[in-house]
Steps between C-alpha positions, in 0.01 A plus 500: 500500500542169693209250447287420810605134504869606519428742779317227695779248443757754621282574809487124563881466473544785745247341745242764452250246370378155606354239262171318564318238294122525470339182631130532419251666267350758734676793331433397139529655245761745637690202670472150378615181676883459485564869407811642643442827682759759618418642847659813629539452885305776668317600819255713308240447233205680337150419396521326163844358546565125461681384806664195662384484858491216769167336536327613826440150628741269312866477434469587125561811294218636296517710183185724484377847422479756773131610513534720814731589786316611811601725782627205705745395221287196406502420126191379326615269220305418187540268204290451183414131542642356824495532873566838645423713812126413458588145606802540734481860620749783482879460522721721714715746310796378708477169313563667155786323320491760211342646194492322165682683227526274201362178357802338349299222336273742318758774455278783654514743772276453804539847650168651595388543139315167469252529783217272597174650622 
């Protein structure tokens, strides 16, 4: 069986992943500052996923939990300790960059098993 890290590196080499570096502490302890996260480009996500998505009002990309997706394809974002949709509102699903699959720095999967309530 191929270890998860090797699968992720192969996906990166074949352009099926993008790399992002975490900038702040809002997703601690799951994601710490300077962690390297693999993102699978996607136009879909589910409640509980960790996603990279464009900020609804700024030219930045956020990494947050998906709390809800409403019938208008607006995503409510959540984080344990930082700013989220309570402060800046919901983000349009069309601005989704992708779903986080792996934290390379901590060597652990980020697929919908580690959820934030």
